[in-house]
C-alpha positions in Angstrom: 119.2 -14.2 142.3 116.4 -16.1 142.9 114.2 -12.9 142.3 115.2 -13.5 138.4 114.1 -17.2 138.2 110.9 -17.8 136.7 109.0 -20.4 138.1 106.3 -22.3 136.0 102.9 -22.1 137.7 101.2 -25.5 138.3 98.5 -25.9 135.5 95.0 -26.1 136.7 92.4 -28.5 135.3 88.9 -27.7 136.0 86.6 -30.6 137.3 85.2 -32.5 134.6 81.5 -32.8 135.0 79.6 -36.1 134.2 75.6 -36.0 133.2 73.3 -37.8 135.5 71.7 -41.1 133.8 68.5 -39.4 133.6 70.0 -36.5 131.8 72.3 -38.1 129.5 70.0 -39.1 126.5 68.8 -35.8 126.4 72.2 -34.2 126.1 73.6 -36.3 123.6 70.9 -38.1 121.9 72.3 -41.6 122.8 72.6 -43.9 125.5 76.0 -43.9 127.5 76.7 -47.3 125.9 76.1 -46.1 122.4 78.2 -43.0 122.8 81.0 -45.1 124.0 80.6 -47.4 121.2 80.5 -44.6 118.7 83.9 -43.1 120.2 85.6 -46.3 120.0 84.5 -46.8 116.3 85.2 -43.4 115.0 88.4 -42.4 117.0 91.9 -43.9 117.5 92.9 -45.1 121.2 94.0 -42.2 123.1 97.6 -42.2 123.9 97.9 -38.9 125.8 98.4 -39.3 129.4 98.6 -35.7 130.7 95.9 -34.6 133.2 94.1 -32.5 130.7 93.9 -35.2 128.1 90.2 -35.8 127.1 89.1 -39.6 126.8 87.6 -40.8 123.4 84.2 -41.0 125.1 84.5 -37.2 126.4 85.5 -35.9 122.9 82.4 -37.6 121.3 80.2 -36.2 124.1 81.6 -32.7 123.2 80.8 -33.1 119.4 77.5 -34.4 119.9 76.5 -31.5 122.2 77.8 -29.2 119.6 75.6 -30.7 116.8 72.8 -30.3 118.7 73.4 -26.5 119.2 76.3 -25.4 117.0 76.5 -21.7 118.5 76.8 -22.9 121.9 80.4 -23.5 122.5 81.0 -21.3 125.4 78.0 -23.1 126.9 79.1 -26.5 126.4 82.7 -25.7 127.8 80.8 -24.3 131.0 78.6 -27.5 131.3 81.3 -29.9 130.5 83.9 -28.2 132.6 86.4 -27.7 129.6 87.8 -24.6 128.2 86.6 -23.0 125.0 89.7 -23.5 123.2 89.9 -27.2 123.9 86.1 -27.4 122.8 87.0 -26.0 119.6 89.8 -28.2 118.9 88.0 -31.2 120.1 85.3 -30.3 117.4 87.8 -29.8 114.6 89.5 -33.1 115.4 86.6 -35.3 115.8 84.3 -34.1 112.8 86.9 -34.8 110.0 87.4 -38.4 111.8 83.6 -39.3 111.7 83.5 -38.1 107.8 86.4 -40.5 107.0 84.3 -43.4 107.8 81.0 -42.1 106.4 81.6 -44.6 103.4 81.4 -47.5 105.9 77.7 -46.4 106.9 76.3 -44.6 104.0 76.7 -46.8 100.8 74.7 -46.4 97.6 73.8 -49.9 96.2 76.3 -50.6 93.3 75.3 -52.4 90.2 76.1 -55.8 91.6 74.2 -55.4 94.7 71.0 -53.7 93.2 69.2 -56.8 93.2 69.6 -57.5 96.9 68.3 -54.1 97.4 65.3 -54.6 95.5 64.6 -57.6 97.4 64.7 -55.8 100.5 62.4 -53.2 99.3 59.8 -55.9 98.3 60.0 -57.5 101.6 58.1 -54.5 103.0 56.7 -52.4 99.9 54.9 -53.3 96.9 56.5 -50.9 94.2 58.2 -53.1 91.5 61.8 -52.7 91.0 62.1 -50.0 93.5 65.0 -49.9 96.0 65.0 -46.6 97.4 63.6 -43.1 97.7 65.3 -39.3 97.2 64.3 -36.1 98.8 65.7 -32.8 100.0 65.5 -31.1 103.5 66.2 -27.9 104.6 68.7 -27.5 107.6 68.8 -24.3 109.3 72.1 -22.2 109.4 73.2 -19.0 110.6 73.4 -16.7 107.5 77.0 -16.8 106.2 78.8 -13.3 105.6 79.9 -14.4 102.0 77.1 -14.7 99.4 74.5 -14.8 102.2 71.4 -14.2 100.2 72.3 -17.4 98.3 71.1 -19.5 101.4 67.8 -17.9 101.9 65.2 -20.5 100.7 61.9 -20.3 99.5 60.3 -19.7 102.9 62.8 -16.9 103.5 65.2 -18.2 106.2 69.0 -19.4 105.7 69.7 -23.2 105.2 71.4 -25.8 103.6 69.5 -27.8 101.2 70.4 -31.3 101.9 69.8 -34.3 99.5 69.5 -37.8 100.6 68.5 -41.4 99.4 67.5 -44.3 101.5 67.0 -47.9 101.1 64.0 -50.2 102.2 65.5 -50.6 105.7 65.5 -46.7 106.4 69.1 -46.4 106.2 70.8 -43.4 104.4 72.5 -44.4 100.9 73.6 -41.2 100.0 74.0 -37.5 101.4 74.8 -34.2 99.3 75.2 -31.3 101.8 77.0 -28.8 99.7 74.2 -26.7 98.3 72.7 -23.3 99.6 68.9 -23.2 100.4 68.0 -21.5 97.2 68.9 -24.1 94.9 66.2 -26.3 93.6 65.8 -30.1 94.5 66.1 -31.0 90.6 69.3 -29.1 90.2 71.0 -30.6 93.0 70.0 -34.1 91.9 71.4 -33.3 88.2 74.7 -32.4 89.6 75.1 -35.3 92.1 76.9 -38.5 92.0 73.8 -40.4 92.1 72.2 -38.9 89.0 75.5 -40.2 87.2 75.6 -43.6 88.7 71.9 -44.0 87.8 72.3 -43.0 84.4 75.0 -45.7 83.9 73.0 -48.5 85.3 71.8 -51.6 83.3 69.5 -53.0 85.9 65.9 -52.0 86.1 66.2 -50.4 89.6 64.2 -47.6 90.5 64.3 -44.7 92.8 61.1 -42.7 93.9 60.8 -39.0 94.5 58.1 -36.2 94.7 56.8 -33.9 92.4 59.7 -31.5 92.6 61.7 -33.9 90.4 61.5 -34.6 86.6 60.6 -38.0 85.6 63.2 -40.4 84.0 63.6 -44.1 83.3 65.0 -44.6 86.8 63.4 -42.1 89.0 59.4 -42.3 89.3 57.5 -39.3 90.6 53.6 -38.8 91.1 51.0 -37.5 88.5 50.6 -33.8 88.9 47.0 -34.2 88.1 45.7 -37.7 88.3 42.3 -38.3 86.3 41.9 -42.4 85.9 41.5 -44.7 88.7 44.8 -46.2 87.4 46.5 -42.8 87.9 45.1 -42.3 91.3 46.2 -45.7 92.5 49.5 -45.2 91.4 49.8 -41.9 93.3 48.3 -43.6 96.4 50.9 -46.2 96.4 53.9 -43.9 95.4 53.1 -41.5 98.2 52.7 -44.5 100.7 56.0 -45.9 100.0 58.0 -42.7 99.1 57.1 -41.4 102.5 60.1 -43.5 103.8 62.8 -41.0 103.2 60.8 -38.3 105.3 60.9 -40.8 108.3 64.6 -41.0 107.9 64.7 -37.4 108.1 62.5 -37.4 111.0 64.6 -39.7 112.9 67.7 -37.4 112.2 65.7 -34.6 113.5 64.7 -36.2 116.8 68.5 -36.8 117.4 68.9 -32.8 117.4 67.2 -30.2 119.4 67.1 -28.0 116.5 63.9 -28.0 114.0 64.7 -29.1 110.5 62.0 -28.4 108.2 61.2 -30.6 105.3 
C-alpha cells in the first residue's frame, strides 16, 4: 500500500550568493548601506518566514541589477543564486512599489513654493526668476514587436524619449517616460503635465530649455543666430545654466552600465 503514497520531496533552495565588498557598488550602483536604506524605504517589512523568502535588501539588489541590464534575467538569477521565476516575480513586485513613492522624491514646485525654488536657483546661478531646466534624453530599448518603427529615433536606433525637469539643486522635479524615440521634444512638452501647470501660473518663474523648444512667457530658449553683444551674452549665460539638466542625466547614466545618449 505504501507504493501508492505520494511523498512530497524536500524543497531545495540554492545557496544565496553575497557580493564581496569591492564588487558591491559596481553591481548595484549603491553602497550596501544605501541599498538597505532604499529597500526599507520602498518595501514593506517582510512577513514571510519560509526558507525561500527573499529579504527586502535582496529584493532591491535584484531590481537594481535588472535596471542596469534588463535583458539579463537568467544571468542575474545565476549570479544571485535565485531561480529565474523568482527574479521575474521580484521585479514585478518591487518596481510598482518604487513608482508608488515617486511623488515623494520627484516634486514639481507648486505655485506656493515657486519663490523658494527661485531663491534656491539664485544661490548658485544668475538667471533672474529661473527655477529649473528642461530637456529630453533618449533611453535605449529593444525594438518592440508592436509599432516598433515608432521607437526609432533620428539617430536610427530604438529608444524612449524621456522628458525631465530639474531644480537648482540638481534634483529631478518631473519625469515623463511615455513617448517613443521618434517623437520630438517640443511635442512631448506640449502634451505633458508641466505644460499645463506652467500655463496656469501667475508667478514669473521661468524654465530654461534648449533650441528644440519654442519660446514661451515661461520657457526661455537661446537665440538661434545671435548677432548683438547682448544676444551673445544671453546665450552664453543660458548655456552655462541650462547645462544643469544634462548633469542630472549624466549622474543618472553613471548609475547604470547602459549608455544613455543625450
